[in-house]
N, C-alpha and C positions, 0 to 999 in steps of 0.2 A: 886356531889357538894353542899353543903351546907349553911345555911345563919346562921350566930348570931347575934340576937342583944344585945349589951350591959348594962350592969346595975350598972351606972347612964349609958344612950347611949351616943357613939360617935356625938358629935354635930357640924356644921360647927358654920360659926362667925353667923350667922343669927336663929340659932338654929334648924337647920335642922335636924335630926337624919340621921345620914349615917347607914348604914348595914356592917357590916365583912362579906363578901361571901369567901367561902373555896371552893380550887378545891387541888385533889391530884391524882397521878398518881401512880399505883402499880409497887413495884420496876421491877416485870421484861417489864414491858412496856414502862420504863423512857428511853429516849434516841431516840424516835421514832418520836416526832416531837405531842404529844398529847396535852402535857403541853399547848403548844401554840395554838392549836385548840382551846382546851377548855378556854382559857384565852380570844381568839380571840370572841368564842361565847358567853362567860359569858358579855363582855362591846358592843358587838350587841344587848345582849338584856336586858342590862340595860340603856344603854346611854341615853332613854329616860325616863327611868321610878325615875331614880333618880339624884337629881343636884351634886351627886360625888359619886363612891368610895373610900374603904382604900383599900389599899396592904400593906401587912405586912410580913415580912420574914427574918429569920435570917442570919446574914451576910456571916455565914460559909455555908448557904445550898446551895447546888451547881443551885436550881431550883432561882439563884438571877440573873444569867444573864438574864434569858426569864424574869423577870420582869424588866428589867433597861430597856426594848425596851419602855416602858409604863409612863415614868418618866415624 
């Protein structure tokens, strides 16, 4: 898991910067629930520290199904 801060930063309407947080699962480990566990932990750790999270995935990425539950 790693973070990336855009330059210029992504901003909420009130000007607060939103970090883009990235997760990945190795190809041989996919389909075992690890991505969901990582995402659950990420949200749990960030919910009290950030006003918002940015989630970005290409529509043809199979992981898009995982992210849709957080809409």
